[in-house]
C-alpha positions as CSV (number, residue, x, y, z in Angstrom):
1,X,53.9,199.7,152.4
2,X,56.9,199.8,155.4
3,X,58.7,202.5,156.0
4,X,61.2,200.7,157.8
5,X,61.8,197.5,159.2
6,X,64.7,196.0,161.2
7,X,65.3,192.4,161.7
8,X,66.9,190.5,163.8
9,X,68.0,187.1,164.5
10,X,65.7,184.9,166.4
11,X,65.8,181.2,167.8
12,X,62.8,179.4,166.7
13,X,61.5,179.6,170.5
14,X,62.0,183.4,170.0
15,X,59.5,183.2,167.3
16,X,56.7,181.4,168.9
17,X,57.4,183.4,172.0
18,X,56.5,186.1,169.2
19,X,53.1,185.0,167.6
20,X,51.7,183.4,171.0
21,X,52.7,186.3,173.5
22,X,49.5,188.1,175.0
23,X,51.4,191.7,175.3
24,X,52.1,192.4,171.6
25,X,55.5,193.9,170.6
26,X,56.6,196.4,168.4
27,X,56.9,194.3,165.5
28,X,53.7,192.4,165.9
29,X,51.9,195.7,166.2
30,X,53.2,196.9,163.3
31,X,52.1,193.8,160.8
32,X,48.5,194.2,162.8
33,X,48.7,198.4,161.9
34,X,48.9,197.1,158.3
35,X,46.3,195.0,157.6
36,X,43.9,197.7,156.7
37,X,46.2,199.4,154.6
38,X,45.1,195.8,152.2
39,X,42.9,198.1,150.7
40,X,44.5,200.8,149.6
41,X,46.7,198.9,147.0
42,X,44.0,196.4,146.6
43,X,40.8,199.0,146.4
44,X,38.3,196.0,144.2
45,X,38.9,193.9,148.1
46,X,36.5,196.2,150.2
47,X,36.1,195.7,153.9
48,X,32.7,194.4,153.3
49,X,33.3,191.5,150.6
50,X,36.7,191.0,153.4
51,X,34.6,190.8,156.4
52,X,32.0,187.9,154.4
53,X,35.1,186.3,153.2
54,X,36.2,185.8,157.4
55,X,32.6,185.2,158.1
56,X,32.0,181.9,155.4
57,X,35.2,180.3,156.6
58,X,34.1,180.6,160.0
59,X,30.6,178.9,159.0
60,X,32.2,176.4,157.3
61,X,34.7,175.4,160.2
62,X,31.7,175.7,162.6
63,X,29.1,173.5,160.0
64,X,32.5,171.1,159.3
65,X,32.5,170.7,162.8
66,X,28.8,169.9,163.6
67,X,28.7,167.8,160.9
68,X,31.6,165.9,162.3
69,X,29.7,165.3,165.5
70,X,26.6,164.5,163.6
71,X,28.3,161.7,162.1
72,X,29.1,159.8,165.5
73,X,26.3,160.8,166.8
74,X,23.5,160.0,164.3
75,X,22.2,156.1,164.3
76,X,23.0,154.1,161.5
77,X,20.6,154.2,158.5
78,X,17.9,151.4,158.5
79,X,18.4,148.8,155.8
80,X,15.7,148.8,152.9
81,X,12.6,146.9,152.8
82,X,12.7,143.5,151.3
83,X,11.7,143.6,147.9
84,X,8.1,142.5,147.4
85,X,7.5,140.6,144.1
86,X,4.1,140.9,142.5
87,X,2.2,137.4,141.8
88,X,2.1,135.4,138.5
89,X,-0.4,136.6,136.8
90,X,-1.3,132.8,135.8
91,X,-0.5,130.7,138.7
92,X,-0.2,133.3,141.5
93,X,3.1,131.8,142.6
94,X,5.9,134.3,143.3
95,X,6.8,136.9,140.0
96,X,10.1,136.7,138.5
97,X,9.9,139.5,136.5
98,X,7.5,140.9,133.1
99,X,7.3,137.8,130.9
100,X,6.1,137.9,127.3
101,X,3.8,140.8,128.5
102,X,2.9,140.1,132.0
103,X,4.0,139.4,134.9
104,X,4.8,135.9,135.6
105,X,6.8,132.9,137.7
106,X,9.4,130.8,136.0
107,X,7.3,128.2,135.7
108,X,4.5,129.5,133.6
109,X,7.5,131.3,131.8
110,X,8.7,128.6,130.6
111,X,5.4,126.9,130.0
112,X,4.4,129.5,127.7
113,X,7.6,129.3,125.6
114,X,7.6,125.6,125.3
115,X,4.0,125.6,124.1
116,X,4.4,128.4,121.3
117,X,8.1,127.1,120.0
118,X,6.7,123.9,119.7
119,X,2.9,124.7,118.8
120,X,1.9,122.2,121.1
121,X,-1.6,121.1,121.3
122,X,-3.6,119.7,124.7
123,X,-6.8,118.4,125.3
124,X,-8.7,119.4,129.1
125,X,-10.1,115.9,130.4
126,X,-12.7,118.2,132.1
127,X,-15.2,121.2,131.4
128,X,-12.4,123.1,130.1
129,X,-12.8,125.5,133.4
130,X,-10.2,123.9,135.7
131,X,-8.7,126.2,138.5
132,X,-4.9,127.1,137.9
133,X,-3.0,127.9,140.7
134,X,0.8,127.2,142.5
135,X,-0.4,123.5,143.6
136,X,-2.6,122.6,140.0
137,X,-1.0,124.5,137.6
138,X,0.7,121.0,136.2
139,X,-2.5,119.3,135.9
140,X,-3.9,120.4,132.9
141,X,-2.3,122.3,130.5
142,X,-4.7,122.7,127.9
143,X,-6.1,125.8,130.8
144,X,-3.1,126.6,131.7
145,X,-2.2,127.9,128.7
146,X,-5.7,129.6,128.2
147,X,-4.7,131.5,131.3
148,X,-2.0,132.6,129.6
149,X,-3.5,133.9,127.1
150,X,-6.2,135.5,129.1
151,X,-3.6,137.1,131.0
152,X,-2.1,138.6,128.3
153,X,0.8,136.7,127.4
154,X,1.9,137.2,123.7
155,X,3.1,135.0,120.9
156,X,4.8,137.5,119.2
157,X,6.9,138.0,122.0
158,X,8.4,134.4,121.8
159,X,8.6,134.1,118.0
160,X,10.7,137.5,118.6
161,X,12.9,136.0,121.3
162,X,13.4,132.8,119.5
163,X,14.5,135.0,116.2
164,X,17.1,137.0,118.5
165,X,18.5,134.3,119.9
166,X,18.8,132.3,116.0
167,X,20.0,135.0,114.9
168,X,22.6,135.5,117.8
169,X,23.7,131.8,117.3
170,X,24.0,132.4,113.4
171,X,26.0,135.1,114.1
172,X,28.6,133.5,115.9
173,X,28.3,130.3,113.9
174,X,29.2,132.9,110.5
175,X,32.2,134.7,112.9
176,X,33.5,131.2,113.3
177,X,33.2,130.4,109.8
178,X,34.9,133.2,108.9
179,X,37.9,132.8,110.8
180,X,38.5,129.2,109.5
181,X,39.1,130.1,105.7
182,X,41.6,127.9,103.4
183,X,43.7,130.0,101.3
184,X,43.7,129.4,97.2
185,X,47.2,127.7,98.6
186,X,45.9,125.4,101.6
187,X,42.8,125.0,99.4
188,X,44.7,123.2,96.8
189,X,46.6,121.0,99.1
190,X,43.6,119.5,101.0
191,X,42.1,119.1,97.4
192,X,45.2,117.0,96.2
193,X,45.4,114.9,99.8
194,X,42.1,114.3,99.8
195,X,41.9,113.2,96.1
196,X,45.4,110.8,96.7
197,X,43.9,109.3,99.9
198,X,40.8,108.2,97.9
199,X,42.5,106.6,95.2
200,X,45.3,104.3,97.7
201,X,42.9,103.4,99.9
202,X,39.4,102.7,99.0
203,X,36.5,103.5,102.3
204,X,34.8,101.0,104.0
205,X,32.0,101.4,101.5
206,X,33.6,100.6,98.5
207,X,35.0,97.0,99.0
208,X,33.4,93.7,98.4
209,X,33.3,92.3,102.1
210,X,34.6,88.4,102.1
211,X,35.3,86.2,105.2
212,X,37.2,83.2,106.3
213,X,36.5,80.7,108.9
214,X,39.8,80.2,109.6
215,X,41.0,80.0,113.3
216,X,38.0,81.8,114.6
217,X,37.3,80.0,117.2
218,X,40.2,80.6,119.7
219,X,43.2,82.2,119.8
220,X,46.7,80.6,119.5
221,X,50.2,81.4,118.5
222,X,50.1,82.0,115.0
223,X,48.3,80.9,112.3
224,X,50.3,80.3,108.7
225,X,47.5,80.4,106.3
226,X,46.0,83.8,108.1
227,X,49.7,85.0,108.1
228,X,50.5,84.1,104.9
229,X,47.4,85.9,103.4
230,X,48.2,88.9,106.2
231,X,51.5,89.2,105.0
232,X,50.7,90.0,101.0
233,X,48.2,92.4,102.2
234,X,50.7,94.2,104.3
235,X,53.2,94.7,101.3
236,X,50.2,96.0,98.8
237,X,49.5,98.0,101.7
238,X,53.1,99.3,101.8
239,X,53.1,100.3,98.2
240,X,50.0,101.9,98.5
241,X,51.6,104.3,101.3
242,X,54.7,105.1,99.4
243,X,52.3,105.9,96.3
244,X,50.3,108.2,98.6
245,X,53.3,110.0,99.7
246,X,54.7,110.6,96.6
247,X,51.5,112.7,96.1
248,X,52.1,114.4,98.7
249,X,52.4,118.4,97.8
250,X,56.6,118.7,98.3
251,X,57.5,115.1,99.5
252,X,59.0,114.1,96.2
253,X,61.1,117.3,96.3
254,X,63.3,116.1,99.7
255,X,66.0,114.1,98.9
256,X,65.4,109.9,98.3
257,X,67.4,109.7,101.8
258,X,65.3,112.0,103.7
259,X,61.5,110.5,101.6
260,X,62.9,106.5,103.1
261,X,63.9,108.1,106.6
262,X,60.1,109.6,106.9
263,X,58.7,106.5,105.4
264,X,60.1,104.4,107.6
265,X,59.4,106.1,110.9
266,X,56.0,106.5,110.2
267,X,55.3,103.9,108.0
268,X,53.7,101.4,110.7
269,X,51.6,104.3,112.7
270,X,50.0,104.9,109.1
271,X,49.9,101.0,108.5
272,X,47.9,100.7,112.0
273,X,46.1,104.1,111.3
274,X,44.5,103.0,108.1
275,X,43.4,99.2,109.4
276,X,41.8,101.1,112.3
277,X,39.5,103.4,110.5
278,X,38.0,100.4,108.3
279,X,36.8,99.2,111.9
280,X,33.3,97.9,112.6
281,X,32.0,98.0,116.2
282,X,29.2,96.1,116.4
283,X,30.7,93.2,114.5
284,X,34.2,93.4,116.4
285,X,36.0,93.0,112.9
286,X,38.5,95.1,110.8
287,X,38.4,94.6,106.7
288,X,41.7,94.8,104.8
289,X,42.0,96.3,101.0
290,X,41.0,93.8,99.3
291,X,37.6,93.2,101.3
292,X,38.8,90.3,103.8
293,X,37.0,90.7,107.3
294,X,38.3,89.5,109.9
295,X,37.9,88.9,113.7
296,X,39.8,90.3,116.6
297,X,41.0,86.5,116.9
298,X,41.2,85.6,113.9
299,X,43.6,89.0,114.1
300,X,45.1,88.3,117.0
301,X,46.2,85.1,114.6
302,X,47.3,86.1,111.8
303,X,50.3,87.8,113.3
304,X,49.3,90.2,115.5
305,X,49.5,88.9,118.8
306,X,49.6,90.7,122.2
307,X,49.3,93.8,119.7
308,X,46.0,93.1,118.9
309,X,43.6,94.3,122.2
310,X,45.6,97.8,121.9
311,X,44.7,98.1,118.1
312,X,41.5,97.4,118.3
313,X,41.0,99.8,121.5
314,X,42.8,102.7,119.5
315,X,40.2,102.0,116.7
316,X,36.7,102.4,119.2
317,X,38.3,105.5,120.2
318,X,38.8,107.2,116.8
319,X,35.0,106.3,116.1
320,X,33.9,109.5,118.3
321,X,36.0,111.9,115.7
322,X,34.3,110.6,113.1
323,X,37.4,111.6,110.3
324,X,36.3,111.8,106.8
325,X,38.4,111.1,103.5
326,X,40.6,114.4,103.7
327,X,41.3,114.0,107.4
328,X,41.7,110.3,107.4
329,X,44.3,111.5,104.5
330,X,45.7,114.0,106.3
331,X,46.7,111.6,109.6
332,X,49.5,110.4,107.2
333,X,51.1,112.9,106.5
334,X,50.6,114.7,109.7
335,X,52.1,111.3,111.6
336,X,55.2,112.1,110.0
337,X,55.9,115.5,110.5
338,X,55.1,114.3,114.5
339,X,58.1,112.2,113.8
340,X,59.9,114.8,112.1
341,X,59.4,117.1,115.3
342,X,60.6,113.8,117.5
343,X,63.5,113.2,115.2
344,X,65.0,116.6,115.7
345,X,64.5,117.1,119.4
346,X,61.7,119.0,119.3
347,X,59.0,116.7,120.3
348,X,58.5,114.7,123.2
349,X,55.9,111.9,122.6
350,X,56.1,110.4,125.8
351,X,57.9,110.9,128.6
352,X,60.1,107.3,128.3
353,X,60.8,108.1,124.8
354,X,64.8,109.6,124.1
355,X,65.4,111.9,121.2
356,X,67.7,108.8,119.7
357,X,64.2,106.7,119.3
358,X,64.3,105.7,115.4
359,X,68.5,106.6,115.4
360,X,68.3,108.7,112.1
361,X,68.5,112.3,111.1
362,X,67.5,114.2,108.4
363,X,69.5,115.7,105.6
364,X,67.8,118.9,105.0
365,X,65.2,119.3,108.4
366,X,64.5,122.9,106.8
367,X,62.9,121.7,103.3
368,X,60.7,119.1,105.8
369,X,59.8,121.8,108.4
370,X,58.9,123.9,104.9
371,X,56.7,120.8,103.7
372,X,55.1,120.0,106.9
373,X,54.3,123.3,108.3
374,X,51.3,124.1,105.7
375,X,50.0,120.3,106.1
376,X,49.5,121.1,109.4
377,X,47.9,123.9,109.6
378,X,45.7,123.4,106.0
379,X,44.7,120.1,108.6
380,X,43.9,122.2,111.3
381,X,41.5,125.0,109.2
382,X,39.4,122.3,107.5
383,X,38.6,120.8,110.8
384,X,37.5,123.6,112.6
385,X,35.2,124.7,109.2
386,X,33.9,121.3,109.2
387,X,33.1,121.9,112.4
388,X,32.8,125.0,114.1
389,X,31.4,124.6,117.1
390,X,34.1,121.8,118.3
391,X,36.9,123.9,118.2
392,X,39.1,121.4,120.8
393,X,38.3,117.9,118.0
394,X,41.7,119.2,115.5
395,X,43.7,119.0,119.3
396,X,42.0,115.4,119.8
397,X,43.0,114.5,116.8
398,X,46.7,114.9,117.2
399,X,46.9,113.6,120.5
400,X,45.2,110.3,119.2
401,X,47.9,110.3,116.8
402,X,50.4,110.8,118.8
403,X,48.6,107.9,120.9
404,X,50.2,105.3,118.0
405,X,53.4,105.9,118.9
406,X,53.0,103.1,122.0
407,X,51.3,101.7,120.1
408,X,54.1,101.1,117.3
409,X,56.2,100.8,119.7
410,X,54.5,97.4,121.0
411,X,54.7,96.7,116.9
412,X,58.2,96.8,117.1
413,X,59.0,94.5,119.2
414,X,56.5,92.1,117.9
415,X,58.3,92.4,114.6
416,X,61.5,90.2,116.5
417,X,59.0,88.0,117.8
418,X,57.2,87.4,114.9
419,X,60.2,86.5,113.0
420,X,61.1,83.8,115.1
421,X,57.5,82.1,115.1
422,X,57.4,82.2,111.3
423,X,58.9,79.4,109.5
424,X,60.8,81.3,106.6
425,X,61.9,84.9,105.7
426,X,59.8,88.3,106.1
427,X,58.2,89.4,103.3
428,X,61.6,91.6,102.0
429,X,59.8,94.9,102.1
430,X,57.8,94.8,105.6
431,X,61.4,93.8,106.5
432,X,62.8,96.5,104.4
433,X,60.0,98.9,105.8
434,X,60.3,97.6,109.6
435,X,64.7,97.3,109.7
436,X,64.6,100.3,112.1
437,X,62.3,99.3,114.3
438,X,64.3,96.5,115.0
439,X,66.9,97.6,115.3
440,X,65.5,100.0,117.7
441,X,64.9,97.3,120.0
442,X,67.7,95.2,120.0
443,X,70.6,98.2,119.7
444,X,72.0,100.0,122.5
445,X,70.9,103.7,123.0
446,X,74.2,105.6,121.8
447,X,73.7,108.0,118.9
448,X,74.8,106.5,115.4
449,X,78.0,108.8,113.3
450,X,76.2,110.3,111.0
451,X,78.7,109.1,107.7
452,X,77.4,105.8,108.3
453,X,73.9,105.7,107.9
454,X,73.0,104.8,104.3
455,X,70.3,104.0,102.4
456,X,69.9,101.1,99.9
457,X,67.2,102.4,97.2
458,X,64.6,99.4,96.4
459,X,61.1,99.2,96.5
460,X,60.7,102.1,98.6
461,X,62.7,105.1,96.5
462,X,61.2,103.8,93.2
């Protein structure tokens, strides 16, 4: 296109002068003269199209400029008019939309729905032609309902709406129920735990209650007659706890030392938990396994002493949980499981407790962990399946179980003082089961040497 172009070196200022100069230079003239020759090389780009393209750019630029001017010059758009509501077809109040086929207010909508769902039958105390408006609509329910029908409200719409809501609730319920299904293995665990609990701990309704008039009027330090009866029943309860523990799946597979460690660690908690499930709030009494029913004052005098009110308070807090036999049965191994976590330093039950609370250790902690995991999982699924609308009940139950720690800590202190109050020695099995609790109160908080830790296989291991 160019025969020859001689380039020269220009500075930035000279280049600007070249393009802004009113007198065209030879180079600029040469560039201007070449513009028409574009058609020779691009015949499809004819002059008319080129001019039209340039004109459209010019118009677009002018249009853009005009639009920009209009943007700043035009006034703000007016606000939309306020929404107008059609009056309620029943009482002429402001309508909130179409309900059951007609325009109606919230009051008439709710009145019609309740009347249809509950099959209400109203009576007019006048001539069945009462005036229904915003002021008088609540005076005659019969005429108001007739006015709803006359306005065109449909019973079928209410029924369909109710069925839709019911279907949604059932769908949600089914989803929850399907979410918490026990596997065959966990179902077998639930069955074994429930059977073991029922056979070692009869429910309150199975017991023939009987009472005693011994020291029932006021609190004293210790009633020796009640203490003898209580210590006898406590010994039998410990034997039943050991029997129950041996029927927990996997428990007898642990070493004898670990079995005794778990029993001693959780025994007092389990005894308190079991007696609390036999609490009768109306009479403020507790019933033991042979049917002996004692009042709060009598239990205090039987040896509970200052521990009494805490135990009764805890029993009252268990009532809203409404635990059945299966959940009550799972509570015992759950206590042991939480104690194991604490013994291993993985679970702190209270800020003041230390990792060496019971000063024991497990010989095979991994086997204990394998034992405890399916127990807690089975309890969680069973509890949530039993109460699908109350998913937080399981963690609440666990928190209640951990609350036993503060009570059993007081129980350990009570064991020390009780030994000073009774004339003879503590029954052997109670002495053995609670000896570590007693040591926890009397000894320093040093970590023991594990080589010195031994177990004497007595009634606990037989």
